[in-house]
C-alpha positions in Angstrom: -52.2 -16.1 -17.9 -50.2 -19.0 -16.5 -53.1 -21.3 -17.0 -53.2 -20.4 -20.7 -49.5 -21.2 -21.0 -49.7 -24.4 -19.1 -52.6 -25.5 -21.3 -50.4 -25.3 -24.4 -48.5 -28.5 -25.1 -46.3 -26.7 -27.6 -43.7 -24.5 -25.8 -43.3 -22.2 -28.8 -47.1 -21.5 -28.8 -47.0 -20.8 -25.1 -44.1 -18.4 -25.4 -45.8 -16.7 -28.4 -49.0 -16.3 -26.4 -47.2 -14.8 -23.5 -45.5 -12.3 -25.8 -48.8 -11.4 -27.4 -50.4 -10.9 -23.9 -47.5 -8.7 -22.8 -47.3 -6.5 -25.8 -51.0 -6.2 -26.7 -51.5 -3.3 -24.2 -49.0 -1.1 -26.0 -50.0 1.6 -28.5 -48.2 -0.2 -31.4 -46.1 -3.3 -31.6 -43.0 -3.9 -33.8 -42.2 -7.4 -34.9 -39.0 -8.7 -36.7 -38.6 -11.7 -38.9 -35.5 -13.6 -37.6 -34.3 -14.8 -41.0 -35.0 -11.7 -43.2 -34.6 -9.0 -40.5 -37.8 -7.3 -41.9 -39.6 -5.2 -39.3 -43.4 -4.7 -39.4 -45.6 -2.7 -37.1 -49.1 -3.5 -35.7 -51.1 -0.4 -34.6 -51.8 2.1 -33.5 -55.5 1.6 -34.3 -58.4 4.0 -33.8 -59.3 3.7 -30.1 -55.8 2.8 -29.0 -54.8 3.0 -26.1 -58.3 3.2 -24.7 -60.0 0.0 -23.6 -61.8 -0.2 -27.0 -62.3 -3.9 -27.6 -62.3 -3.7 -31.4 -58.9 -1.9 -31.4 -57.4 -4.7 -29.2 -58.9 -7.4 -31.4 -57.4 -5.7 -34.6 -53.9 -5.5 -32.9 -54.1 -9.0 -31.5 -55.1 -10.4 -35.0 -52.2 -8.5 -36.6 -49.7 -9.9 -34.1 -51.0 -13.4 -34.4 -50.9 -13.3 -38.2 -47.3 -12.1 -38.3 -46.4 -14.6 -35.6 -47.7 -17.4 -37.8 -45.2 -16.2 -40.4 -42.3 -16.3 -38.0 -42.1 -12.7 -36.8 -41.2 -12.1 -33.2 -42.0 -9.1 -31.0 -39.2 -6.5 -30.7 -38.6 -4.6 -27.5 -38.5 -0.9 -28.4 
């Protein structure tokens, strides 16, 4: 995990990747847009929280897509 972060030259990307890694194991993840305050949720997906690879990929893709739009993970 540290190698992935140190490989990132952009600190924001490194912090975002760390957040994704930390929250990807949860059943669902809430994200909030800092400017609008809008909250969105990624998951749960069929197969969650089992180690189903496709469910993890769907959740990771959801988190990454909202992250590109400025959303940040919210601790519940």
